[in-house]
C-alpha positions, -999 to +999 in steps of 0.1 A: -518-657+626-505-624+612-478-624+639-466-659+630-465-650+592-443-619+599-419-639+620-415-665+593-409-637+567-382-622+588-364-655+592-365-661+554-350-626+547-322-632+572-314-665+557-312-650+522-287-623+533-266-649+550-264-670+518-255-639+497-225-632+520-214-668+517-216-666+479-196-634+477-169-649+500-166-680+477-161-657+447-131-640+464-116-673+473-119-684+436-102-652+423-073-652+447-055-683+432-053-664+399-034-635+414-062-616+430-054-588+454-068-580+488-096-559+472-109-590+454-103-575+419-083-595+394-050-578+384-041-566+350-031-594+325-047-620+348-064-639+318-055-675+313-023-679+293-012-643+296+017-635+320+013-612+349+026-577+346+050-584+375+064-614+356+070-593+325+088-566+346+110-593+361+119-608+327+128-573+313+150-566+343+168-599+338+173-592+301+187-557+308+211-571+334+223-597+309+229-571+282+250-549+305+271-579+315+281-586+278+317-576+268+320-544+249+322-548+211+356-545+194+350-510+181+347-495+215+377-513+230+407-490+236+434-491+209+468-504+216+489-478+233+515-464+209+551-460+218+560-427+234+572-400+210+607-400+224+611-438+223+627-450+190+616-482+174+640-511+177+651-509+140+657-472+142+677-476+174+699-501+158+704-479+127+712-449+149+746-464+157+757-460+121+782-487+126+800-500+096+796-537+106+759-531+112+753-518+076+774-546+061+755-572+080+722-556+070+732-555+034+740-592+034+707-600+051+687-580+025+706-596-003+699-631+010+662-621+012+664-608-024+656-573-013+682-559-036+673-522-034+675-523+004+709-541+002+722-515-022+711-488+002+729-505+031+761-507+011+759-470+003+752-462+040+783-481+050+807-461+028+810-429+049+822-450+079+853-463+061+885-446+070+899-422+044+918-439+016+904-474+026+905-495-005+874-514+006+853-486-009+859-503-043+842-534-030+813-515-015+807-496-047+809-528-068+785-546-044+761-517-045+762-518-083+756-556-083+725-552-060+711-525-083+718-547-113+698-576-097+670-552-089+668-543-126+682-507-124+708-510-151+715-473-154+721-468-117+742-500-115+763-488-144+771-456-125+782-475-094+805-498-115+821-468-131+826-452-096+842-484-084+866-484-113+875-448-108+882-454-071+904-483-080+924-461-103+928-436-075+936-460-047+954-486-068+937-517-055+938-546-080+921-579-077+887-595-078+868-565-067+881-545-096+875-575-119+839-577-107+834-540-113+846-544-149+824-575-153+793-556-141+800-526-163+806-549-193+772-566-187+754-532-185+771-521-218+762-554-234+725-549-225+727-514-239+739-530-272+774-513-268+792-545-277+827-531-283+827-513-249+813-545-233+841-566-247+867-541-235+854-543-200+851-581-201+888-583-212+898-561-182+878-583-159+897-613-173+930-595-167+923-586-130+907-619-119+926-647-104+897-672-104+901-699-131+864-706-134+856-669-135+882-665-163+868-694-183+833-679-181+845-645-192+865-658-220+835-677-234+814-646-231+840-626-251+842-653-277+804-654-281+802-616-285+829-616-312+810-641-334 
């Protein structure tokens, strides 16, 4: 009887051990689908709804890659390459020629754009390139004075008109250029409230001009000043 009881007890113990192993194996199988490793331990961040550490590392690597592929901001882009020190700008290269026709064309261009001071500067720059004794200097001085007058520089304009009249007396050119110089000087004197001197220059302008409309306008101005 005792021998039979011992045999039954051994069988029961063996069956219990076998069931325990089967239960442990089933636990491993349940953990593996949630990212378990070969040791049967759940990895870090393996809770439901929490991403795995490996997934986070992959996302961070992708974000870093995306950031490095973005174009650099404007402040770090290289600036435009300046012209070499020895290469003149186009405008400077054109002016370097100091050609009379260039300065005259530039003066007319500035005058048309109402840049009167620049136009006056071009008329002055053109004068040294006239041949000695060229009577056109009277016209250039008168035009320079006219541009300064339009720019509001009455004192400087007055000086140029006087210079034009003096050159005309030296070179003996008579005509509309001299008439315009006297007209401009007369206007400056009128604005300075020097009416008698203004009338005198208006009368000389009337004398040297051959333009009927011009003469009529000057005559009316003289008449108004004498009232």
